[in-house]
N, C-alpha and C positions, 0 to 999 in steps of 0.2 A: 159358782160363779163365773161370769161375762169376762172372757180374755182381751187385753186389750189389742190393738190393730199390731204392738209392735211385739207381743207375746205369740198374737196368729204366725207374722213375718218369721219370727224364729222356726215358727214349726215348718216351713213353707218351702225353705230355702231351697234349691238346687244343690245336689252331691257333686263333689270336685274331685277330679284326681290330684293327689299331691304332689309336691314340688319344692325341693330346699333350698334349691338358689337358681341363678338363670343359665346355668347350663343346662342344669337339668330340665328346664324350661326348653330349651332348642332342642335338646336329644328326644324327650318325648314327643315334642309335637313333629318331629322329623320322622318319628318311630310309627306316629299314627297318623299324618297328613299328608305323607311322605311325597308324594305326585301331585297334590295339590300344589295353587298357586300362591306363596305367600306376599311375596309383590310383584306389582303389574307395572313396568318402567315403560315410558316413551323411548322411542332407540330415535334417532339422527333422522333417519330415513323414512320419519314419520307413521312407523308403523312399533309393534309395542314388543317387549322383551318379557317372558314369562321366568321368574326365580320359585323355584319347586322350592319347598319342605327341606327337600334331599338336599339339593343346593346350597340352601341357607346352612344347612348343617355344616354343609363341607367347606365353605369359605368360612362359616365361624370357626371351627377348629383351624384350618387352615393358617389364618388370618393369626391366632391366639400361636399358634406354635411357630410363627413367624416374630412375634412379638417376643416370646421368649429365647428364642435366639438374636435377638437384639438386646439382652441385657435386661428387660425391662420387667422382668419378674419381680412384682411387693411394688411398683414402683405407680407415682403417677402420672396418669396417659391424659392429658386435654383433647378435646375434641371440640371442633368450632363448623362453622357452614350452615350450606342450606340444606333444608332434609331431605335424605336421598339412602339408597340403600344403603352405600359405600359408608356415610355416617351410623347408620343403625350398624353393620356388621363391626366397627370399630368399635361403637359404644359397646357391645354385648362381647366382645372380644378384652377389652380393656377392664372389664370388671371381673373378667376370670383370672388375667394375668397379675393385673394390678390394681388399682385403682381408676377407675373412669371422673375425669372434670370436666362435665361439658358446661361451654361456655357459649354465651349470647352474640350471635356474629353481629349485633349492632354497637355493641359498646364502643369505647372509645379506645384505640390502641395503649391507649394509658393504663384503661380501668383492667384490660386483658391483660398487661402485661403485669401488671399489681398481683393478678390473681395465680396466673401461671407463675409467680417468682413464690408468694403467700404458701401455695398448693405444693412448691419445689417438684412441677412438672417437669418429668426425663424425657417426655416425647409428646410432639406438637399434632395432630389430625387436624386436616380442614382444607379449604380448595385454596386454590394458587394467590387472589388477592388478599384472604385473611393471613396466609401463611409469611407473605410477602411485610407487611404492616407490623406483623409481631418480628422478624427475625430482623428488623431493619431495625429494631427500635433499640435506642443506647442503653437504656435499662434491664433489656433481659437477660436472665442468666443463660451463662457460659453454659456447654456440652448440650443443647435440647437438641434432638434428635426430628427434622420435621417432615411430616408424611403427608403426600398429596393425596386429594380423595378422587379425585380424577384423574389421568395423566399416563403417558409411558416413564414417567420417570422410572428407575430402581426402585427409590424409595415412594412407589407410592401403592395405594390398596390392591388393585390390581396384579403389580409385579409381588407384593408380599403375599398375598397369597395364592400365588404360583408357587413360589418359593418353600412356600410354608405346605404346601400339599406334595412338592417334592421330597422334603423331609420327615414328614408323614409317610409316606410310600415306603422309607426305608426302615420304616421302625420307629420314629420318633413319636411316639403318643402321649406325651408327658402333658398336651393340655385336654386330653378324656380325663385322665385318671390324676392329676395333682391335686393333694385335698383343697378345698376351698372352706375357711371357716364362716360360717353362715353368720355371724356375726359380727364378724370384722368389716371396719368401714371399706366399702368398698365403691359408692358414689358417694362424689363431695359436691355440693352445689352449692355457688353461691349467688345469694338470694338478696335483695335490697326493698324490695317490693314496690310500694308505691310512697315510702316516707324515710326512703334514701338510710343507710346505716347496713351497708352489705354484710351479712354472717354467712360463714360455711357451716351448709347444713350436711350432716354426716349419716349416711345411709348406707345399712348392710343389705344384703340378702333375703335375708328375713324380713327387712321392713318392706321392703318390694315385694315378693312374694306373697308376704304373710294379706298385702291390699288387691296384689292381683286374686288371691284366693275368695278373699272376700266379695270382691267386685264380681266373680263370677259364681257366686253363690244368690246373686240376688239380680244378676241382669245377663241374659243367654244370649250370645252371639255366636251364632253358628257359622259352620265351616263355607257356607255358599254367601256369605255376609262377604261386602268389600267397605273398604274404608277408605275415606280420602282427609290425608293426614292435613290438615290447613297451619294448624298453631306450630312454633317453632321447638324443633324437639330436646332443647335444652331445658326446655319447662317441665317438672315431674309429672304435672295434670297430663299432657301429651304423650311424654313418656309412656307415664303406666298404663293410662289409659287408650290411646291410639296408638301405640306400637307394641306393647309386651302383653297387655291383656291381649289384644289381636291376635298375636301370634301362637299364645296357649291356646286359643281357641279354631284354631287352623284357618282363620278368613284369612282374607288377601286385603293387603295395604297397597294404597297407589298415594303419592305425594304433590300437592298442589302444588303449582309454577308459583305464584304469589296472589294475595289477597286482588289482584287488578283479574286474574284469570279464573278466579273461583268460578265464576257460571260457565265460562269456559271448559274447562277442565271436569264439572259435574257431568257436563254432553257426553266428551268423551271417556269418562270415566266410569258414569252410571253407577254411583255410590248407593248402598244401602244406609250407611251410617257414616254421621260425620261427627267428630270431637269440636266440640266450639266453644266462643266465649260470646257474651249476650249483647254485647256490639252488632259484632256481624249476623246473630240472629234477627237483631231490629232490625237490620237493613233488607234483609230475606223478605221477612214480616212485611217490612213498607214495601217492597218491591208488589210482592204479591199483592196487596190491597188496592194497589196504583193499576196494576193489568187488573183486577178480577172489576174496579167500581169501570174501568175505563171500555170493557166489553159486557157490559151488562146493558140488556134490552132496552131500550131508550126508555119503556113506561116503570120498571126498575130502578133504573138510574134517575128517574123524579123523585119516585115515594122514596128511595135510601139515601139522597143525597146528604140530608142531615143526621143519620143514623151515624152510629159506634160502628169500627169494622167487625166486632164481635156480635153486635146487635144484628146487624146487617145480615149475618152469613146466618144467625139463628131464626130469623126471617125469610128466607129463602124457601121458595117450595123444593122437595125433595129431591125433583129430578132436574132441578138446576143445580144444586147443591152436587150431585153425582158428578156430573157435567165438570162443575169445577175442581173436584176434586182428582180427576183422572186429569184435568190437564195440570194443575200444581202439579202433581207427582210425574205426568210427563216432562214439567218445566226443570224437575232436578233430575233429570235422568231414566226416569219412569220406573227403579227401586227404592228409593228414598222411601223408608221407613221410620228411622230414630233420630235424632238430635240428642247425643250428651254435652250439656252446658254447665260450666262451674267459671270458676275465678274471680266471679261477680254476683251479684245479684239481679237478675231477671224480670220485668213485669211479668206476673203473671195471666195479663189477658193477652200478650201472645203466645205463651204456653197452650192455653185454653183454644185461642182461632185458629191455631196450625193442628190442634188436636181436632176440633171441627172439620178440617180439610183433609182428616187422616193421616199427617204427620207425627208421631209422638214424639214430645219433649222430656226428657229424663234429668229434670237436673239435680246437682249436687253439693256438697260443700266439702272443701278442705284444705288442706298448706302444705307447701313442700315438704316442714317439717314431720307430716305424715303421710308423707309417700305416694298420693298427697290426699286418697279419699278418708273422710271421717262420717258424712251422713250422704243418703242420697234417694231418689226416688227410683222405685224398681219397678219388677214385672209384675208384680204382685200389690202392692200398694204405693200410691202416688196424688200428692195433694198441689196441686201449680201454684199456691202462693208459698211452699214452705220447698226446705232445700232435703226433704225427705227424714227416714227412718236412720239411727246410727246403724252402722253398715258391720257385719258381722264380724265378732271380737273384739268391737269396740266399745266400752263406757264413756258416756258422755254425762255431764253434771252442768249445773248454773250456778255458779261460785256467788253469794252475796246479793241472791235477787231483791228486787225492790218490790214495792207493792203492787207491780206488773207484770210480777216473776222475770223483768229482764236483768240476767246478770252477765259477768265473764262465765265464756264455753271453755268448759275444761275436759279434757278427755285422757284415757290410757288404754294401751293396747299394744300388741305385739310389734305395729305400722311406725310406730311414735319414734323418732332420731334419738339414735345413741348420743348426742349433741352439739354443740356450735367446736368448729374447727379452731381448737388451741385456744379458747375463750372459756374456759370457766365460769365465769363471773355471768356472763349472758347465760349459757346453760341454766347457771343456778337461779336465774332469775325466772326461767319459766318453767324448770322442772323442778316442782314442790310433792314432795310425799308421791313421787311417782305420779304424778299428774301432770299433764302437760299445760299451759297456760297459753291460749290461743290469742290473747287478746283483744278477740270478736266480741262483741257482745249479743245475746239471742235470750230465747226461750224456750221451751218444751212443753209442746200441749198436752191433756191427758191421756190422748195416744200416744205418746212417744215421737212425733214430727217437730222437727227443730225448727225455729225460723232465728233469723238474722237478722240484728235490727243495726249494725254499724256497727266500726271498732271503737275502741277505748279513746286511744289517741286524736278520734277525731269528733266527738262530744262537746258540744258547746256547752257551758252550763251558765246561765245568768245569772244576773246578781242574786235572784232571790232564791236561787239554789235548784231553778229547773232544768230537766235536762233536754237538749235539742238534739237528735240524729240528725246527722245532714244525709244520711242515706236514703230517711224516710221522705225527709221534702223533695231529695233530687229525682228518687223514682216516680214521685209524684209528676214532675216538670217534665220527667222523659217518655210519658206517655203522650203528652200533647206531640206531635208531629213536627208544631214547627221549631221544636227545641234537638239540635242533631245532638248536641255536647251541655255538661253545665256540670258546676262543683258548687257547694254550699258553703260561706265561712261565716264565722263570726265576726262582728265589729262594734270595737266600742264606740258607744255613743257618748254625748257632750258630760251624762251622768255617769260616765264608767261604767253604766246596765249596757249588756250586749245584745246587739241586736242580729239580726240574721239578713246574708248579704246573698246574692244570689250572680255570680258570675256566669255566662249565657252565650253560649256558637250558636246562633239560628239555623236551620235547615233552610238553605237560600230557595230550594227549588218547592218546598211547602208555603213560606212566606210569597214568594211569586206569584203562584196558585192562588192563597187565600185573598192578594191585594188585585190580582188580576194586571201584574203589569211587569214590565220584559226587566224594566231595570227599578225596584224599590228605592227609593229616598231612605236614609238614615232617619228620619224624623218617622217616615213609614213603618221601616223594619220596629222603632220603640214603641211605639203607639201600639203596636201586635203583640210585640212581647209580652208591652205592660198590661194589656186585655188578659193574656194568657196566664200571667201571672196572679191578675186578681180575679180569675175563678179558681184558679189554685188555691190560692188564698182563703177565702169564702169557707173553705172544707177544713180547716185549719185553727187551731186554737190560737188566741191573738199573740204568743209567745211565740207560736212558730212561725210566726206568716213573715213573707220576704219583704222586709224595709227598704230595700234598695235594690236595684240592678246594672250590674254593669255587663254591655251588651258588646260581644268579641268577634273581633272580624279574624281573627287566626286560631289556629286550632291549640288545642291544649297539648301541651309535653304528656306522650305516656311511654307505659311500657309495650312491651312486643306482644302480653297479649291485650291489649288495648286496655289498660285503664289509665285514668288519668293520674300524674304523678302527684298526688297533694302538697309535698314541701317542695314542687317547682313552681307550685300555682296560687303559694300564699293562702293556705288554709284558712292560717290566723291572720285579720288584714289588723292594718294600722287604722287609728281614729280618722 
């Protein structure tokens, strides 16, 4: 009997070295990759500082030793601020000595202090400006020790590493030898997603290490790879895949200085891998398309002007495509070969067109509660329109599927969280008979590939019981370059039936290009968007068609992974 793709995948996976906890991760990688560069950091004089795996191990043990001397054993330690080497070492030391509480630097001082108080944090590690707003807050709990990531202060990461190194040299090796219960809560992540209601996700070393090993069985990252870390490290997606997994593989990590500096940093660091989200990849694809169309020979430009970009690429002579591949690779630093993308759905055409140009895009699916990955495309099997196959050690089922096989995605595995912090009711609501209920809707095809169709909370149900998945229609809108951002909502009509309304932020560069004007009028923009929506409606059944359009001139409120916050943008509209 012929094996399914998933069965073949399970038989093909890479062998991995076992790690019990994150201390094992650092000590093993230092033993194997000691003199190789773990972090490449820009220096203030314009040069670069190379942090080797040996240095990483030494700094990690020294900082852990210093934390112990500060009375932080088994205590919560908050880490916040920009992506940096200091943030990374503090995170690792905190997970060894106590419990790390990574917080988004962009949240308000009120929210930050609330999470610090709820978690009973004893020390906060961060950049000056973030510590100032926390320490000055009237409601922050007393007795907190504040540790600066970059400073000459005696309570700075550099000073504490030096202090810990001195203690270690005198024989204090507790940080190296103290027992670590791999099942204890060692990572506490507050997550509100895109619909509010913050919860504290409790993760263990075992949860994280299980995920690192599962990813390592399906995607080979080599010690000569270099990763550009773009997304905030407090997100489990970036932390596990763009940081901890990279350390496991002995590769090199660099940090982006901010979204506006992505292309500058790509040119400086020459990464081979970037972990990202769909929005950033869409912008990369748009920039590449504009450049290619602009630089085509005149005859080809005229011949292909009405073609979609993927169709254009497929139509090009091989010698021109070869030149384009080389130019695209050079524009991305010369070494780029893989984007790892998650946190939201992505148009499969973007994956296909980048693939034609020699850049692989691996799409995955997961949640913070799953440390984070549940499924992913991999080195052995991939489908551009799917989020991939369940990863090693994870079972995925579709609960209560409808006639199309769509139902709630549920999963179980050793990467699933211990529960929500001090919230048994919330834990019981998602953990049932050992299965984690994701709240996402999707289906599995005959070969085991997972497809996401939307969130249960976002589904629009018409009066006659038809289900409309906003994400499906949004995906179609995003395929039109005139649309920069959008959300689909359900609105009540005069007969109390529900119809589909679109809120659209136009891509003004594309609008100006289409209209051939420098300053388009509101009427011209509205007509252009209306025509684009009409084309999409033609391909949809009547009950899914967009009946109303609101054109925005302001950005949607977003999370730090660039997902629209639906609760702040009226996903359910008034009459």
